[in-house]
N, C-alpha and C positions, 0 to 999 in steps of 0.2 A: 312176282314180288319176292324179294329176298326173305329168307326164313332162317331162324336162329334156334339154337339149343343153349340153355344156360344150366350148368351143373354146379350146385353148391355142395361141396364135399366137406365132411368132417372125417379127419384121419384118425386111425387107431393110436398113433403116437407121432412125435416130431420126426423120428427116424423114418417112419412109414411115409410121412408127408414129403420128406426130403427125397426118398427113393422114388415115389410116384411122380413127383415134380420133375426130377431129372429124366426119368423114363419118358414121360409125356413130351417134354421139350425136345428130346432127341428122336422120337419116333412118330409123333402126331402128324407132322406135315406129310410124310409118306403114307401114313395110315389113312388119312382123310384128304386124298388128293383133290376132291371137288370143293373143299372148304375155301371160301374167299378170304376168310379171316379166322385165325385161331388165337385166342388170348387166354392166358392163365395168370391169375392174380392170387398170390398168397396173401390172404386176408387176415391171417393170424397164425400162431404156431401150429394149430391143429385144423385150420380151415383154408379153403381155396374156392375161388369162383372161376370156372372154365366156360368160355363162350365160344361157340363156333357159328359162323354165318355162311349160308349156302345161297347159290343163285336163285333157287326156288325150292318148293316143298318136295318135288321129285328128287332133286339132288340130296336134300336133307334125308329123305327116306332111304336112299341108297347107302347112306352112311351108317344106318342102324345096325347092320350085321357086324361091322367092325367095332362099333361102340359096345355091342353086347359081348363080343369076345374079350374086349379089354376090361370091361366091368367084371366078367367072370374070372379072368386071370389075376386081377388086382383087388378083388373083393376083400381079401384078408387084410389089406392095408387101410381099409375104410370102415368107419363106424356107421356112416350114413351118407346118403346122397339124396338131394332134392333136385328134381329135374323139371325144368320149365321149357316151353317152346312157344314160338309164335312168329307172326309176320314182323319184319323189321320196319320200323317207321322212320328211322334216321340211321344212316350209315355214312358218317363223315370221317374222312381221313385227311389229315393235313400234311 
């Protein structure tokens, strides 16, 4: 069953949000090649929700090292991150 990670991010500033958003948009597809879906939604000036969906939990687990590297490299741009994960019960794309 497909598996997802949802990151809710609070940025240190609007400039930090802009920087991280641009970086993620340009590098995430190559950085997370097993992701079936990558979505980043700017939910406010200082917040965003990032969702990634993988074929299964094993593929999800293989993405952890890259995620850890990115979080360490960009930690100074964020005030906080809430991470949730779980099985996907609906994955509809029209």
